[in-house]
Structure formats: C-alpha cells, structure tokens
MARROKE-929936 format. One line per 2 residues: number of its first residue (from 1); their letters; for each residue x, y, z of N, C-alpha, C, CB. Coordinates in nm, 2 decimals. Each point is the difference from the previous one (the first is absolute). Glycine has a CB too. Layout:
// MARROKE-929936
NUM	A	X/Y/Z/X/Y/Z/X/Y/Z/X/Y/Z  ...
//
This chain:
// MARROKE-929936
1	MT	2.10/2.27/1.83/-0.04/-0.12/0.07/-0.12/-0.08/-0.08/0.08/0.13/0.24  -0.08/-0.26/-0.26/-0.08/-0.06/-0.08/-0.07/-0.11/0.10/0.15/0.05/-0.22
3	GP	-0.30/-0.05/0.18/-0.07/-0.09/0.10/-0.08/-0.08/-0.12/-0.02/0.17/0.24  -0.06/-0.24/-0.15/-0.10/-0.11/-0.11/-0.07/0.06/-0.09/-0.04/-0.15/0.16
5	SL	0.03/0.07/-0.26/-0.08/0.04/-0.13/-0.17/0.01/0.03/0.19/-0.12/-0.16  -0.22/0.25/0.11/-0.15/0.05/0.02/-0.06/-0.06/-0.12/0.03/0.23/0.14
7	VS	0.04/-0.18/-0.27/-0.08/-0.03/-0.13/0.09/-0.06/-0.09/-0.15/0.18/0.03  0.12/-0.27/-0.08/0.09/-0.08/-0.13/-0.10/0.01/-0.14/0.14/-0.21/0.18
9	CR	-0.08/0.27/-0.28/-0.06/-0.01/-0.13/0.08/-0.08/-0.08/-0.10/0.19/0.02  0.03/-0.30/-0.06/0.06/-0.13/-0.06/-0.05/0.00/-0.15/-0.01/-0.13/0.23
11	DA	0.09/0.19/-0.30/-0.02/0.00/-0.18/-0.14/0.05/0.00/0.14/-0.22/-0.08  -0.17/0.35/0.17/-0.13/0.06/0.00/-0.04/0.10/-0.13/0.03/-0.03/0.25
13	GR	-0.11/0.02/-0.29/-0.04/0.11/-0.11/-0.14/0.02/0.00/0.17/-0.06/-0.14  -0.20/0.18/0.07/-0.16/0.05/-0.01/-0.04/0.05/-0.12/0.00/0.06/0.22
15	TY	-0.07/-0.14/-0.33/-0.02/0.06/-0.12/-0.19/0.05/0.02/0.23/-0.19/-0.16  -0.22/0.29/0.06/-0.14/0.02/0.00/-0.06/0.00/-0.12/0.02/0.12/0.18
17	GS	-0.14/-0.17/-0.16/-0.07/-0.06/-0.19/0.07/-0.13/-0.05/-0.03/0.26/-0.10  -0.02/-0.27/-0.02/0.05/-0.13/-0.06/0.00/0.03/-0.16/-0.11/-0.17/0.20
19	GP	0.22/0.09/-0.26/0.02/0.00/-0.14/0.06/0.09/-0.02/-0.15/-0.09/-0.05  0.12/0.17/-0.07/0.07/0.10/-0.05/-0.02/0.13/0.07/0.00/-0.12/-0.20
21	CA	-0.11/0.14/0.28/0.00/0.11/0.08/0.08/0.00/0.18/-0.23/0.02/-0.17  0.28/-0.15/0.16/0.06/-0.03/0.14/0.10/0.09/0.03/-0.05/-0.24/-0.01
23	VV	0.06/0.31/0.13/0.11/0.08/0.06/0.06/-0.07/0.12/-0.11/0.22/-0.07  0.25/-0.21/0.04/0.11/-0.09/0.12/0.01/0.14/0.08/0.18/-0.23/-0.16
25	AV	-0.23/0.25/0.28/0.00/0.09/0.08/0.13/-0.05/0.11/-0.27/0.09/-0.06  0.32/-0.21/0.08/0.09/-0.06/0.07/0.06/-0.13/-0.05/-0.11/0.12/0.17
27	HG	0.22/-0.13/-0.22/0.07/-0.15/-0.06/0.02/-0.07/0.12/0.13/0.08/-0.21  -0.10/-0.21/0.21/0.04/-0.08/0.09/0.09/0.06/0.09/-0.05/-0.16/-0.15
29	TN	0.04/0.19/0.27/0.09/0.07/0.09/0.01/-0.12/0.12/-0.08/0.27/-0.06  0.22/-0.26/0.11/0.04/-0.07/0.12/0.08/0.08/0.07/-0.03/-0.20/-0.08
31	CH	-0.01/0.24/0.20/0.04/0.08/0.10/-0.07/-0.05/0.15/0.04/0.21/-0.20  0.05/-0.14/0.30/-0.05/-0.05/0.10/0.01/0.14/0.11/0.08/-0.28/-0.09
33	IH	-0.18/0.27/0.18/0.02/0.14/0.09/0.02/-0.06/0.15/-0.17/0.17/-0.15  0.26/-0.14/0.21/0.02/-0.02/0.16/-0.01/0.08/0.11/0.11/-0.12/-0.09
35	AY	-0.13/0.07/0.20/-0.03/0.07/0.11/0.11/0.13/0.01/-0.12/-0.23/0.12  0.10/0.35/-0.10/0.08/0.11/0.02/0.06/0.05/-0.11/0.04/-0.07/0.19
37	DR	-0.07/0.01/-0.33/0.06/0.07/-0.12/-0.07/0.12/-0.04/0.06/-0.22/-0.08  0.02/0.31/0.01/-0.04/0.15/-0.04/0.06/-0.01/-0.15/0.02/0.15/0.26
39	IA	-0.15/-0.16/-0.34/0.02/-0.05/-0.15/-0.08/0.11/-0.08/0.03/-0.28/0.05  0.04/0.35/-0.15/-0.08/0.10/-0.10/-0.01/-0.09/-0.14/0.08/0.25/0.12
41	VM	-0.19/-0.24/-0.14/-0.02/-0.04/-0.16/0.00/0.11/-0.09/-0.14/-0.18/0.07  0.21/0.21/-0.15/0.04/0.12/-0.09/-0.06/-0.02/-0.13/0.23/0.04/0.12
43	GA	-0.29/0.04/-0.18/-0.06/-0.01/-0.13/-0.09/0.11/-0.06/0.01/-0.21/0.07  -0.01/0.22/-0.19/-0.07/0.10/-0.04/-0.16/-0.01/0.01/0.20/0.03/-0.15
45	SG	-0.29/0.05/0.13/-0.15/-0.03/-0.01/-0.01/-0.11/-0.10/-0.09/0.24/0.06  0.00/-0.32/-0.04/-0.06/-0.13/-0.07/0.11/-0.10/-0.02/-0.17/0.14/-0.13
47	SG	0.27/-0.13/0.20/0.12/-0.13/0.01/-0.05/-0.13/0.06/0.19/0.18/0.04  -0.29/-0.15/0.06/-0.06/-0.16/0.05/0.04/0.04/0.16/0.06/-0.21/-0.24
49	KS	-0.03/0.30/0.30/0.03/0.01/0.14/-0.11/0.00/0.08/0.18/0.10/-0.05  -0.29/-0.03/0.00/-0.13/-0.03/0.09/-0.06/-0.12/-0.01/-0.05/0.20/-0.01
51	TL	0.05/-0.30/-0.08/-0.03/-0.15/-0.03/0.06/-0.07/0.07/-0.03/0.03/-0.20  0.16/-0.01/0.21/0.09/-0.07/0.10/-0.03/-0.01/0.14/0.15/0.06/-0.14
53	LH	-0.17/0.08/0.19/-0.04/-0.01/0.12/-0.11/-0.04/0.01/0.13/0.13/0.04  -0.24/-0.12/-0.12/-0.14/-0.06/0.04/0.01/-0.14/0.00/-0.13/0.18/-0.11
55	LM	0.24/-0.25/0.04/0.01/-0.15/0.00/0.05/-0.02/0.16/0.05/-0.04/-0.29  0.04/0.11/0.33/0.09/-0.02/0.14/-0.13/0.02/0.09/0.28/0.10/-0.06
57	AG	-0.36/-0.04/0.05/-0.11/0.04/0.09/-0.12/-0.08/-0.01/0.08/0.23/-0.01  -0.10/-0.33/-0.07/-0.12/-0.08/-0.05/-0.10/0.08/-0.04/0.05/-0.17/0.14
59	LE	-0.04/0.30/-0.18/-0.10/0.07/-0.04/-0.05/-0.06/-0.14/0.08/0.20/0.13  0.02/-0.28/-0.20/-0.03/-0.04/-0.15/0.08/-0.14/0.01/-0.01/0.27/-0.13
61	RP	-0.04/-0.35/0.06/0.04/-0.13/-0.02/0.10/-0.01/-0.13/-0.23/-0.08/0.12  0.32/0.01/-0.12/0.11/-0.02/-0.10/-0.10/-0.09/-0.11/0.26/-0.01/0.18
63	TS	-0.20/0.03/-0.31/-0.06/-0.06/-0.12/0.10/-0.12/-0.02/-0.11/0.23/-0.11  0.22/-0.22/0.14/0.08/-0.09/0.00/0.11/0.00/0.12/-0.05/-0.01/-0.24
65	GE	0.11/-0.14/0.27/0.10/0.00/0.12/-0.13/0.05/0.15/0.29/0.10/-0.18  -0.20/-0.08/0.28/-0.09/0.00/0.11/0.08/0.10/0.11/-0.12/-0.26/-0.05
67	VV	0.06/0.32/0.12/0.03/0.08/0.12/-0.02/-0.07/0.14/-0.06/0.20/-0.14  0.15/-0.21/0.23/-0.03/-0.09/0.12/0.04/0.11/0.10/0.05/-0.26/-0.09
69	WP	-0.13/0.22/0.20/0.00/0.07/0.13/0.05/-0.12/0.11/-0.20/0.18/-0.06  0.32/-0.16/0.10/0.06/-0.13/0.06/-0.07/-0.02/0.15/0.26/0.02/-0.14
71	WC	-0.33/0.09/0.20/-0.05/-0.02/0.13/-0.17/-0.06/-0.02/0.18/0.21/0.10  -0.23/-0.24/-0.24/-0.11/-0.06/0.00/0.02/-0.15/0.04/-0.07/0.17/-0.18
73	VD	-0.02/-0.27/0.23/0.01/-0.11/0.08/0.11/-0.11/-0.09/-0.29/0.04/0.13  0.23/-0.04/-0.24/0.10/-0.11/-0.07/0.01/0.02/-0.14/-0.05/-0.17/0.15
75	AA	0.13/0.11/-0.26/0.02/0.06/-0.13/-0.15/0.00/-0.07/0.26/-0.09/-0.01  -0.33/0.00/0.04/-0.13/-0.01/-0.10/-0.10/0.11/0.08/0.02/-0.29/-0.10
77	EA	0.00/0.33/0.20/-0.07/0.12/0.05/0.05/0.14/-0.08/-0.02/-0.12/0.23  0.15/0.11/-0.21/0.08/0.13/-0.07/-0.03/0.03/-0.16/0.20/-0.06/0.17
79	AG	-0.23/-0.06/-0.23/0.00/0.05/-0.12/-0.17/-0.01/-0.03/0.26/-0.09/-0.07  -0.34/0.07/0.16/-0.16/-0.01/-0.03/-0.05/0.13/-0.05/-0.04/-0.18/0.19
81	PQ	-0.10/0.19/-0.24/-0.06/0.12/-0.02/0.01/0.12/0.10/-0.12/-0.14/-0.12  0.08/0.09/0.22/0.00/0.10/0.12/0.12/0.04/0.07/-0.19/-0.09/0.03
83	AG	0.31/0.03/-0.06/0.12/0.03/0.06/0.04/0.15/0.03/0.05/-0.21/-0.11  -0.07/0.29/-0.02/0.02/0.11/0.02/-0.07/0.11/0.09/0.07/-0.09/-0.19
85	AR	-0.19/0.03/0.23/-0.08/0.09/0.09/0.03/-0.04/0.14/-0.19/0.03/-0.17  0.21/-0.16/0.18/0.08/-0.04/0.15/0.11/0.07/0.02/-0.05/-0.21/-0.01
87	AR	0.14/0.24/-0.10/0.15/0.07/0.01/-0.03/0.11/0.06/0.11/-0.07/-0.18  -0.20/0.16/0.10/-0.02/0.12/0.04/-0.06/0.02/0.14/-0.02/0.05/-0.23
89	AK	-0.05/-0.16/0.24/-0.08/0.02/0.17/0.10/-0.04/0.09/-0.24/-0.08/-0.04  0.36/0.04/0.02/0.10/-0.06/0.07/0.11/0.09/0.01/-0.07/-0.20/-0.06
91	GI	0.07/0.29/-0.02/0.14/0.09/0.01/0.01/0.05/-0.11/0.12/-0.13/0.15  -0.15/0.16/-0.26/0.04/0.09/-0.11/-0.12/0.13/0.00/0.13/-0.22/-0.15
93	GV	-0.06/0.32/0.16/-0.04/0.14/-0.04/0.02/0.07/-0.13/0.03/0.01/0.21  -0.13/0.05/-0.25/0.03/0.06/-0.14/-0.02/0.18/-0.01/-0.09/-0.27/-0.11
95	IF	0.18/0.32/0.08/-0.02/0.15/-0.03/-0.02/0.03/-0.12/0.12/0.06/0.16  -0.22/0.01/-0.22/-0.02/0.01/-0.14/0.04/0.17/0.00/-0.20/-0.22/-0.06
97	QS	0.21/0.24/-0.10/0.07/0.15/-0.03/-0.13/0.10/0.07/0.16/-0.06/-0.27  -0.29/0.02/0.26/-0.10/0.08/0.03/-0.03/-0.05/0.13/-0.07/0.05/-0.22
99	PS	0.04/0.04/0.34/-0.02/-0.04/0.11/-0.13/-0.07/0.01/0.15/0.18/0.07  -0.28/-0.14/-0.14/-0.11/-0.05/-0.01/-0.07/0.02/0.14/0.09/-0.15/-0.18
101	LI	-0.10/0.25/0.25/-0.06/0.02/0.12/-0.13/0.05/0.00/0.21/0.04/0.08  -0.32/-0.13/0.00/-0.14/0.03/-0.02/-0.04/0.13/0.05/-0.03/-0.22/0.02
103	AT	-0.03/0.30/-0.09/0.01/0.15/0.03/-0.11/0.01/0.12/0.07/0.10/-0.27  -0.15/-0.19/0.30/-0.10/0.05/0.10/0.06/-0.06/0.13/-0.22/0.02/-0.16
105	LD	0.35/-0.07/0.17/0.02/-0.07/0.15/0.15/0.10/0.01/-0.13/-0.33/0.00  0.15/0.36/0.14/0.10/0.05/0.02/0.13/-0.06/0.02/-0.16/0.13/0.05
107	VA	0.28/-0.07/-0.06/0.15/-0.05/-0.03/0.01/-0.15/0.08/0.12/0.26/0.00  -0.16/-0.24/0.17/0.00/-0.11/0.09/-0.08/-0.12/-0.07/0.03/0.16/0.21
109	EN	-0.18/-0.11/-0.23/-0.07/-0.12/-0.06/0.02/-0.04/-0.13/-0.13/0.06/0.12  0.21/0.00/-0.20/0.06/-0.07/-0.12/0.12/-0.09/0.00/-0.09/0.19/-0.08
111	TG	0.17/-0.13/0.20/0.12/-0.07/0.03/-0.05/-0.15/0.07/0.15/0.25/0.03  -0.25/-0.25/0.05/-0.04/-0.11/0.06/-0.11/-0.11/-0.07/0.06/0.17/0.19
113	LP	-0.12/-0.11/-0.29/-0.11/-0.07/-0.07/0.05/-0.17/-0.04/-0.09/0.26/-0.11  0.23/-0.26/0.06/0.01/-0.14/-0.06/0.03/-0.08/0.13/0.10/0.06/-0.25
115	LV	-0.06/-0.01/0.38/0.00/-0.08/0.12/-0.17/-0.04/0.04/0.24/0.13/0.08  -0.31/-0.06/-0.10/-0.15/-0.01/0.04/-0.07/-0.14/-0.08/-0.02/0.30/0.02
117	LA	0.08/-0.26/-0.16/-0.05/-0.10/-0.09/0.07/-0.11/0.01/-0.09/0.16/-0.14  0.23/-0.20/0.22/0.04/-0.10/0.04/-0.03/-0.08/0.11/0.13/0.10/-0.12
119	GE	-0.24/-0.02/0.20/-0.07/-0.06/0.11/0.05/0.07/0.13/-0.02/-0.22/-0.12  0.11/0.33/0.11/0.03/0.08/0.11/-0.10/0.06/0.07/0.19/0.04/-0.09
121	SA	-0.20/-0.02/0.23/-0.13/0.11/0.04/0.03/0.12/-0.02/-0.07/-0.13/0.16  -0.01/0.21/-0.16/0.01/0.15/-0.04/0.10/0.09/0.08/-0.24/-0.01/-0.07
123	ER	0.22/-0.04/0.18/0.11/0.06/0.12/0.13/-0.06/-0.05/-0.16/0.00/0.24  0.18/-0.13/-0.24/0.14/-0.04/-0.04/0.05/0.06/-0.11/-0.03/-0.19/0.09
125	AR	-0.05/0.21/-0.18/0.05/0.05/-0.16/0.03/0.15/0.01/-0.17/-0.18/-0.15  0.10/0.25/0.24/0.04/0.13/0.03/0.12/0.02/0.05/-0.19/0.03/0.02
127	DL	0.22/-0.11/0.10/0.10/0.02/0.07/0.15/-0.04/-0.10/-0.17/-0.05/0.23  0.16/-0.05/-0.30/0.10/-0.04/-0.11/0.03/0.10/-0.10/-0.08/-0.20/0.03
129	AL	-0.04/0.27/-0.06/0.00/0.11/-0.12/0.07/0.10/0.05/-0.21/-0.03/-0.10  0.18/0.08/0.22/0.08/0.13/0.07/0.13/-0.04/-0.01/-0.16/0.07/0.16
131	AA	0.20/-0.19/-0.11/0.15/-0.03/0.01/0.06/0.00/-0.13/-0.03/-0.13/0.20  -0.04/0.07/-0.31/0.08/0.01/-0.12/-0.01/0.17/-0.04/-0.07/-0.27/-0.08
133	LE	-0.04/0.34/0.08/0.03/0.13/-0.02/0.13/0.10/0.05/-0.25/-0.05/-0.01  0.23/-0.02/0.16/0.14/0.06/0.05/0.14/-0.02/-0.04/-0.13/-0.01/0.16
135	RV	0.11/-0.14/-0.22/0.15/-0.02/-0.03/0.02/0.05/-0.13/0.02/-0.19/0.14  -0.13/0.23/-0.25/0.04/0.06/-0.13/0.00/0.18/0.03/-0.11/-0.23/-0.16
137	GV	0.09/0.26/0.27/-0.01/0.14/0.04/-0.11/0.08/-0.03/0.21/-0.02/-0.02  -0.34/-0.04/0.00/-0.11/0.07/0.00/-0.10/-0.01/0.09/0.06/0.00/-0.20
139	AD	-0.03/-0.05/0.32/-0.10/-0.01/0.07/-0.09/0.14/0.05/0.15/-0.21/0.06  -0.10/0.30/-0.06/-0.08/0.13/-0.01/-0.11/0.01/-0.11/0.21/0.11/0.10
141	LA	-0.22/-0.18/-0.18/-0.10/-0.01/-0.11/-0.11/-0.08/0.04/0.16/0.03/-0.15  -0.17/-0.11/0.24/-0.09/-0.09/0.00/-0.13/0.01/-0.01/0.14/-0.05/0.09
143	AK	-0.21/0.18/-0.04/-0.11/0.04/-0.02/-0.06/0.05/-0.13/0.04/0.02/0.21  0.09/0.03/-0.28/-0.03/0.05/-0.13/-0.07/-0.10/-0.12/0.20/0.16/0.08
145	LP	-0.29/-0.09/-0.18/-0.05/-0.10/-0.09/0.12/0.00/-0.14/-0.29/0.05/0.09  0.30/-0.14/-0.18/0.08/0.00/-0.10/0.01/0.14/-0.07/-0.06/-0.24/-0.03
147	DD	-0.06/0.31/0.02/0.01/0.11/-0.07/0.08/0.12/0.05/-0.21/-0.07/-0.07  0.25/0.06/0.19/0.04/0.10/0.10/0.15/0.01/0.00/-0.21/-0.04/0.14
149	IS	0.27/-0.05/-0.19/0.16/-0.05/0.02/0.06/-0.01/-0.16/-0.04/-0.16/0.24  0.14/0.21/-0.21/0.10/-0.02/-0.15/0.02/-0.12/-0.06/0.12/0.18/0.07
151	GG	-0.08/-0.19/-0.20/0.05/-0.13/-0.06/0.10/-0.09/0.06/-0.05/0.11/-0.18  0.15/0.00/0.25/0.11/-0.08/0.07/-0.08/-0.07/0.11/0.22/0.15/-0.05
153	QA	-0.27/-0.08/0.13/-0.07/-0.04/0.12/-0.08/-0.11/-0.01/0.01/0.22/0.06  -0.08/-0.24/-0.18/-0.10/-0.12/-0.03/0.09/-0.11/-0.03/-0.20/0.14/-0.10
155	QR	0.32/-0.13/0.03/0.07/-0.11/-0.03/0.07/-0.09/0.15/0.05/0.15/-0.24  -0.03/-0.04/0.33/0.06/-0.04/0.14/-0.14/-0.09/0.06/0.18/0.25/0.04
157	VA	-0.28/-0.18/-0.08/-0.12/-0.07/0.08/-0.03/-0.15/-0.08/-0.12/0.26/0.08  0.14/-0.26/-0.18/-0.01/-0.14/-0.07/0.14/-0.09/0.05/-0.15/0.11/-0.23
159	AA	0.24/-0.05/0.24/0.11/-0.08/0.06/-0.04/-0.06/0.14/0.18/0.15/-0.14  -0.25/-0.05/0.22/-0.02/-0.05/0.14/-0.12/-0.10/-0.01/0.08/0.22/0.12
161	RV	-0.16/-0.19/-0.23/-0.10/-0.11/-0.02/0.06/-0.16/0.00/-0.12/0.19/-0.14  0.23/-0.19/0.06/0.05/-0.13/-0.02/0.07/-0.03/0.14/0.03/0.02/-0.27
163	LA	0.05/0.06/0.32/0.12/-0.03/0.12/-0.09/-0.03/0.10/0.20/0.15/-0.06  -0.33/-0.08/0.09/-0.07/-0.04/0.12/-0.04/-0.15/0.04/-0.07/0.22/-0.03
165	AR	0.07/-0.27/-0.09/0.01/-0.19/0.04/0.14/-0.06/0.02/-0.20/-0.04/-0.16  0.30/0.11/0.13/0.13/-0.03/0.04/0.02/-0.11/-0.09/0.00/0.07/0.24
167	PR	0.02/-0.06/-0.37/0.03/-0.11/-0.10/0.15/-0.04/0.00/-0.19/0.09/-0.15  0.19/-0.22/0.10/0.16/-0.05/-0.01/0.04/0.06/-0.16/-0.02/-0.27/0.16
169	LV	-0.04/0.32/-0.24/0.04/0.05/-0.12/-0.09/0.09/-0.04/0.10/-0.18/-0.06  -0.04/0.31/0.02/-0.08/0.10/-0.06/0.07/0.02/-0.14/-0.08/0.12/0.22
171	LA	-0.04/-0.11/-0.34/0.03/0.02/-0.11/-0.08/0.14/-0.04/0.05/-0.26/-0.05  0.08/0.34/0.02/-0.07/0.15/-0.03/0.02/0.03/-0.16/0.07/0.10/0.26
173	DE	-0.20/-0.10/-0.33/0.01/0.02/-0.13/0.01/0.18/-0.03/-0.16/-0.25/-0.04  0.27/0.28/-0.03/0.04/0.14/-0.03/-0.09/0.10/0.10/0.07/-0.06/-0.27
175	PT	-0.03/0.04/0.44/-0.05/0.08/0.07/0.01/0.15/0.01/0.01/-0.20/0.08  0.12/0.24/-0.15/0.02/0.13/-0.03/-0.06/0.07/-0.15/0.19/-0.06/0.16
177	GR	-0.22/-0.04/-0.25/-0.01/0.03/-0.09/-0.12/0.14/-0.04/0.11/-0.25/0.00  -0.20/0.29/0.10/-0.08/0.13/-0.03/0.06/0.11/0.08/-0.22/-0.12/-0.06
179	LD	0.33/0.10/0.11/0.05/0.08/0.11/0.11/0.09/-0.05/-0.07/-0.17/0.17  0.10/0.30/-0.15/0.10/0.09/-0.02/0.14/-0.07/0.05/-0.17/0.21/0.02
181	RT	0.27/-0.18/-0.07/0.13/-0.08/0.06/0.05/0.04/0.15/0.08/0.00/-0.26  -0.13/0.10/0.32/0.03/0.01/0.13/-0.10/-0.07/0.10/0.10/0.22/-0.07
183	TG	-0.23/-0.20/0.03/-0.09/-0.09/0.08/0.03/-0.15/-0.03/-0.18/0.18/0.00  0.18/-0.23/-0.14/0.06/-0.11/0.00/0.10/-0.06/0.08/-0.08/0.06/-0.17
185	RR	0.17/0.00/0.17/0.12/-0.02/0.11/-0.03/-0.04/0.15/0.11/0.19/-0.14  -0.20/-0.05/0.16/-0.06/-0.05/0.15/-0.08/-0.11/0.01/0.00/0.20/0.06
187	VM	-0.07/-0.27/-0.14/-0.10/-0.11/0.02/0.08/-0.12/-0.02/-0.22/0.12/-0.08  0.35/-0.11/0.00/0.09/-0.11/0.02/0.07/0.01/0.12/0.02/-0.03/-0.21
189	DV	0.02/0.14/0.28/0.04/0.00/0.14/-0.06/-0.07/0.09/0.06/0.19/-0.04  -0.19/-0.17/0.06/-0.09/-0.06/0.07/-0.03/-0.15/0.00/-0.06/0.20/-0.03
191	LL	0.05/-0.22/-0.13/-0.04/-0.13/-0.03/0.11/-0.10/0.06/-0.14/0.07/-0.21  0.28/-0.02/0.17/0.13/-0.08/0.05/0.01/-0.02/0.15/0.12/0.08/-0.19
193	AA	-0.15/0.02/0.26/0.01/0.02/0.15/-0.09/-0.10/0.02/0.06/0.25/0.05  -0.21/-0.27/-0.07/-0.08/-0.07/0.04/0.03/-0.12/-0.01/-0.13/0.13/-0.03
195	VD	0.16/-0.19/-0.10/0.02/-0.13/-0.02/0.12/-0.06/0.07/-0.13/0.02/-0.20  0.23/0.07/0.22/0.12/-0.03/0.11/-0.07/-0.02/0.15/0.17/0.16/-0.14
197	EI	-0.27/-0.11/0.16/-0.03/-0.01/0.15/-0.09/-0.12/0.03/0.02/0.26/0.04  -0.10/-0.30/-0.17/-0.08/-0.12/0.03/0.08/-0.11/-0.06/-0.23/0.11/-0.01
199	GA	0.35/-0.11/-0.04/0.06/-0.12/-0.04/-0.07/-0.06/-0.13/0.06/-0.03/0.26  -0.10/0.11/-0.35/-0.06/-0.06/-0.13/0.08/0.03/-0.10/-0.20/0.02/0.06
201	AL	0.19/-0.13/-0.18/0.07/0.01/-0.13/-0.03/0.13/-0.07/-0.01/-0.24/-0.02  0.04/0.29/-0.07/-0.04/0.10/-0.08/0.01/-0.01/-0.15/0.04/0.12/0.19
203	VV	-0.11/-0.12/-0.29/0.03/-0.01/-0.13/-0.08/0.12/-0.07/0.05/-0.26/0.00  0.01/0.35/-0.07/-0.04/0.13/-0.05/0.02/0.00/-0.15/0.06/0.11/0.21
205	AT	-0.19/-0.09/-0.28/0.00/0.00/-0.15/0.01/0.15/-0.03/-0.14/-0.22/-0.05  0.26/0.26/-0.02/0.02/0.15/-0.02/0.05/0.02/-0.14/0.06/0.04/0.24
207	HD	-0.07/0.06/-0.31/0.10/0.05/-0.11/0.08/0.12/0.02/-0.16/-0.09/-0.13  0.13/0.13/0.28/0.12/0.08/0.05/0.13/-0.05/0.05/-0.18/0.12/0.05
209	PA	0.27/-0.08/-0.11/0.14/-0.01/0.04/0.01/0.04/0.12/0.08/0.03/-0.19  -0.12/0.04/0.25/0.02/0.09/0.16/-0.05/-0.10/0.08/-0.05/0.24/-0.06
211	VG	-0.07/-0.28/0.05/-0.07/-0.10/0.08/0.07/-0.13/0.00/-0.22/0.10/-0.04  0.26/-0.15/-0.07/0.08/-0.13/-0.02/0.12/0.00/0.08/-0.08/-0.02/-0.23
213	ER	0.17/0.15/0.23/0.12/-0.01/0.09/-0.02/-0.01/0.13/0.09/0.11/-0.14  -0.20/-0.09/0.18/-0.03/-0.02/0.14/-0.03/-0.12/0.05/-0.07/0.19/-0.01
215	LR	0.08/-0.30/-0.04/-0.02/-0.17/0.02/0.14/-0.06/-0.03/-0.27/-0.03/-0.08  0.27/-0.08/0.14/0.13/-0.05/-0.01/0.02/-0.07/-0.12/0.00/-0.01/0.23
217	TR	-0.10/-0.06/-0.28/0.00/-0.09/-0.12/-0.06/0.06/-0.10/0.00/-0.19/0.11  0.04/0.21/-0.24/-0.10/0.07/-0.11/0.01/-0.12/-0.12/0.06/0.28/0.07
219	WT	-0.20/-0.29/-0.11/-0.03/-0.11/-0.14/-0.04/0.10/-0.11/-0.11/-0.22/0.15  0.11/0.15/-0.24/-0.05/0.06/-0.14/-0.10/-0.04/-0.07/0.18/0.04/-0.02
221	MR	-0.30/0.02/0.02/-0.08/-0.05/-0.09/-0.01/0.04/-0.15/-0.09/-0.02/0.20  0.09/-0.05/-0.30/-0.03/0.08/-0.13/-0.10/-0.12/-0.11/0.29/0.18/0.03
223	EG	-0.39/-0.09/-0.05/-0.09/-0.11/-0.11/-0.04/-0.11/0.05/0.11/0.07/-0.18  -0.12/-0.07/0.32/-0.07/-0.12/0.08/0.12/-0.09/0.03/-0.23/0.01/-0.12
225	RL	0.36/0.01/0.09/0.09/-0.08/0.06/0.08/0.04/0.12/0.01/-0.06/-0.20  0.02/-0.02/0.29/0.06/0.05/0.14/0.15/-0.03/-0.03/-0.23/-0.05/0.18
227	RL	0.32/0.16/-0.15/0.13/-0.06/0.02/0.03/0.06/0.14/0.08/-0.03/-0.26  -0.01/-0.07/0.33/0.06/-0.01/0.14/0.15/0.07/0.01/-0.14/-0.23/0.02
229	RP	0.13/0.35/0.02/0.14/0.06/-0.01/0.02/0.04/0.15/-0.02/0.08/-0.26  0.09/-0.15/0.35/-0.01/0.05/0.13/0.12/0.11/0.01/-0.09/-0.24/0.10
231	DA	0.04/0.34/-0.05/0.11/0.11/-0.01/0.02/0.07/0.17/-0.09/0.06/-0.29  0.20/-0.02/0.32/0.00/0.07/0.12/-0.08/0.12/0.00/0.21/-0.10/0.05
233	GA	-0.28/0.12/0.04/-0.09/0.14/0.03/0.04/0.05/0.12/-0.20/-0.06/-0.12  0.10/0.16/0.13/-0.01/0.08/0.12/0.01/-0.07/0.11/-0.11/0.14/-0.11
235	P	0.13/-0.13/0.26/-0.01/-0.12/0.07/-0.14/0.04/0.08/0.28/-0.08/0.03
//
C-alpha cells in the first residue's frame, strides 16, 4: 500500500568542511518516503546512511538541494530553516543506535519525557508512555532505572519513547547495531509490529542483511550515493 509523500529529498546532499578538506557524506539524492513504506537503507559503516536519515529527519540541513516535508503549510515554509523542527514535532520520530536513556529517570519517565517537553501534562505523558511500553512488550519495566535493564530492553524503551507520540514516520538508525542476533531480531519484531499498529512508515538504516530482509523495499548506500533498488521483501 502506497500513501501520500511524507518526505522528499530533491538533489539533497551534505558536505562537511570546505576546500581540499571537504568530505561529501551524501551526494545529491532524490528519493521519496510515502505513508506505510517499509524501507531498509543498506550499506557499510561510513557509507552515509546516518547522514541521510538525519537529513530526512531535519536534524541536519542539506548543503545542496533540499529536503521537503509536504505536511508543512506551503513550499516556502517547507524549505525554510525551521522546517525540520516542525516536521519532527508534527510526526517524525528517530530511533538512534544508542538508546540514550537518562540514568536518573525511570523507564516510564524516559519514555514520556519528549511528550512533556512538547507540552503534554505529566499525567497524560505517563499514560501515553505506559501504552507505548505495553506496545513493545516492556511495560513491566516501567519503574526500573536504565542501569537495571538489558541492552535489548533499553532499545525497546527507546522505540517506545518514539512511538508514544504516534509519529507518521519512524527513522531507525542501526537499531540492532549493538545487539546480538537473537536480541536484534526480537527488537525488529516489536518495532515492525508497533509501526503496523500505529500506521507509521518505517525507514531503517542498517548494515545487517538479516534486518534488511525484514522490510519490503531495500535501497543501497555506498560512498554517499543512494541507489534505489526496490526488492520484494518479507511481508
């Protein structure tokens, strides 16, 4: 099923530095993410996958071309300097390779913190956080501190933190990269089930073919260049 466009990269590129020391992380890229997409961006470490996801999320601005989020009010706003922040607030969630949980907050507080920062009441944020933790199968950990849970559990909590806001698009950057194969498979199980439940699109940057095979479409990133290669994947 193909839905409306959520993100469009229009010859978008990202270069760090200038002159002879310049490093091109992402060459001019053209791609579109639609509602309900399930996309793996495959590539080795350093190939530009993370930078591409950061551009899609609005965490970094392209140094050439543009990234557009069609749900912004108009074309001028969509290309403006604050468009990425608005897009994230309106429906993009990012799961990083490291869960980055705050050690002094329990699991439920970590999960609900972005909602509180976005203006939700503490009570409402906790309700949404507990529902998201239930969705990924770790509701029983709600009162535990990050130091008291495993790496796989922490990554599920990181996923719940994003899913609690019910985003339209989830961007996951090597979500299993620091996990063993069995734990990584379980994290992908719950992530895929959760985005299906909330109706979100999913883009996963990964070097792991086993992860890539779980997604319907697979693109390849090599030396900063994206090659679109739709493949039939697992349902």
